[in-house]
C-alpha positions as a Markdown table, in Angstrom:
| # | Residue | x | y | z |
|---|---|---|---|---|
| 1 | Unk | 24.3 | 15.6 | 35.6 |
| 2 | Unk | 24.1 | 15.0 | 39.0 |
| 3 | Unk | 26.8 | 16.6 | 41.4 |
| 4 | Unk | 26.0 | 14.8 | 44.8 |
| 5 | Unk | 26.5 | 11.0 | 45.6 |
| 6 | Unk | 22.9 | 10.7 | 46.4 |
| 7 | Unk | 22.0 | 12.3 | 43.2 |
| 8 | Unk | 24.2 | 9.8 | 41.0 |
| 9 | Unk | 22.5 | 7.2 | 43.2 |
| 10 | Unk | 18.8 | 8.2 | 42.4 |
| 11 | Unk | 19.9 | 8.7 | 38.7 |
| 12 | Unk | 21.1 | 4.6 | 38.6 |
| 13 | Unk | 17.9 | 3.7 | 40.7 |
| 14 | Unk | 15.7 | 5.3 | 38.2 |
| 15 | Unk | 17.6 | 3.9 | 35.4 |
| 16 | Unk | 17.0 | 0.3 | 36.9 |
| 17 | Unk | 13.3 | 1.2 | 37.3 |
| 18 | Unk | 12.9 | 2.6 | 34.1 |
| 19 | Unk | 14.2 | -0.7 | 32.5 |
| 20 | Unk | 12.0 | -2.8 | 34.5 |
| 21 | Unk | 8.9 | -0.8 | 34.2 |
| 22 | Unk | 9.4 | -1.3 | 30.3 |
| 23 | Unk | 9.8 | -4.9 | 30.3 |
| 24 | Unk | 6.7 | -5.1 | 32.4 |
| 25 | Unk | 4.7 | -2.8 | 30.3 |
| 26 | Unk | 5.8 | -5.1 | 27.4 |
| 27 | Unk | 4.7 | -8.2 | 28.8 |
| 28 | Unk | 1.2 | -6.5 | 29.6 |
| 29 | Unk | 1.0 | -5.6 | 26.0 |
| 30 | Unk | 1.8 | -9.0 | 24.6 |
| 31 | Unk | -0.6 | -10.5 | 27.2 |
| 32 | Unk | -3.4 | -8.4 | 26.4 |
| 33 | Unk | -2.7 | -8.8 | 22.7 |
| 34 | Unk | -2.9 | -12.4 | 22.9 |
| 35 | Unk | -6.0 | -12.5 | 25.0 |
| 36 | Unk | -7.9 | -10.2 | 22.4 |
| 37 | Unk | -6.8 | -12.4 | 19.7 |
| 38 | Unk | -8.1 | -15.4 | 21.6 |
| 39 | Unk | -11.3 | -13.7 | 22.3 |
| 40 | Unk | -11.8 | -12.8 | 18.2 |
| 41 | Unk | -10.9 | -16.4 | 17.6 |
| 42 | Unk | -14.2 | -17.7 | 19.4 |
| 43 | Unk | -12.5 | -20.6 | 21.0 |
| 44 | Unk | -13.7 | -20.2 | 24.7 |
| 45 | Unk | -11.2 | -22.3 | 26.4 |
| 46 | Unk | -8.4 | -20.7 | 24.6 |
| 47 | Unk | -9.8 | -17.4 | 25.6 |
| 48 | Unk | -10.3 | -18.1 | 29.4 |
| 49 | Unk | -6.6 | -19.2 | 29.4 |
| 50 | Unk | -5.4 | -15.9 | 27.9 |
| 51 | Unk | -7.8 | -14.0 | 29.9 |
| 52 | Unk | -6.2 | -15.5 | 33.0 |
| 53 | Unk | -2.8 | -15.1 | 32.0 |
| 54 | Unk | -3.6 | -11.4 | 31.1 |
| 55 | Unk | -5.4 | -10.7 | 34.6 |
| 56 | Unk | -2.5 | -12.1 | 36.2 |
| 57 | Unk | 0.0 | -10.1 | 34.4 |
| 58 | Unk | -2.0 | -6.8 | 35.2 |
| 59 | Unk | -2.5 | -7.7 | 38.6 |
| 60 | Unk | 1.5 | -8.2 | 39.2 |
| 61 | Unk | 1.9 | -4.9 | 37.7 |
| 62 | Unk | -0.6 | -2.9 | 39.8 |
| 63 | Unk | 1.0 | -4.8 | 43.0 |
| 64 | Unk | 4.8 | -3.6 | 41.9 |
| 65 | Unk | 3.4 | -0.1 | 41.0 |
| 66 | Unk | 4.0 | 0.0 | 37.4 |
| 67 | Unk | 0.4 | 0.5 | 36.8 |
| 68 | Unk | -2.3 | 2.2 | 38.9 |
| 69 | Unk | -4.6 | -0.1 | 40.6 |
| 70 | Unk | -7.7 | 0.7 | 39.2 |
| 71 | Unk | -6.2 | 1.5 | 35.9 |
| 72 | Unk | -5.2 | -2.6 | 36.0 |
| 73 | Unk | -8.7 | -3.3 | 37.4 |
| 74 | Unk | -10.5 | -1.3 | 34.5 |
| 75 | Unk | -8.2 | -3.3 | 31.8 |
| 76 | Unk | -9.4 | -6.6 | 33.4 |
| 77 | Unk | -12.9 | -5.9 | 33.7 |
| 78 | Unk | -13.0 | -4.7 | 29.8 |
| 79 | Unk | -11.2 | -8.0 | 28.8 |
| 80 | Unk | -13.9 | -9.7 | 30.9 |
| 81 | Unk | -16.7 | -7.9 | 29.4 |
| 82 | Unk | -15.3 | -8.3 | 25.9 |
| 83 | Unk | -15.3 | -12.1 | 26.4 |
| 84 | Unk | -18.7 | -12.4 | 27.7 |
| 85 | Unk | -19.9 | -10.4 | 24.8 |
| 86 | Unk | -18.4 | -12.4 | 22.4 |
| 87 | Unk | -18.2 | -15.9 | 24.1 |
| 88 | Unk | -21.4 | -15.8 | 25.9 |
| 89 | Unk | -23.9 | -16.4 | 22.7 |
| 90 | Unk | -21.7 | -19.4 | 21.5 |
| 91 | Unk | -21.9 | -21.1 | 24.9 |
| 92 | Unk | -25.7 | -20.5 | 24.8 |
| 93 | Unk | -26.3 | -22.4 | 21.8 |
């Protein structure tokens, strides 16, 4: 238990940040799941909008410090690579 006023305040701040970070991480997981499902479906238009939404969510999380910038970049790159791998043959036909 905190003994000083500053430690009590730090605990309050940490609790708030933890709740906010958990919410953002949940949004990231949902956006990635939707993007992967859209890619798997093979619908290029649907996949494009889902990937844009996931990219935006990841970039915001990196900006806020919830995710490391390189972690967000890597996840975005993997999504884009998966999309190009799955949807490029369909577009070429």
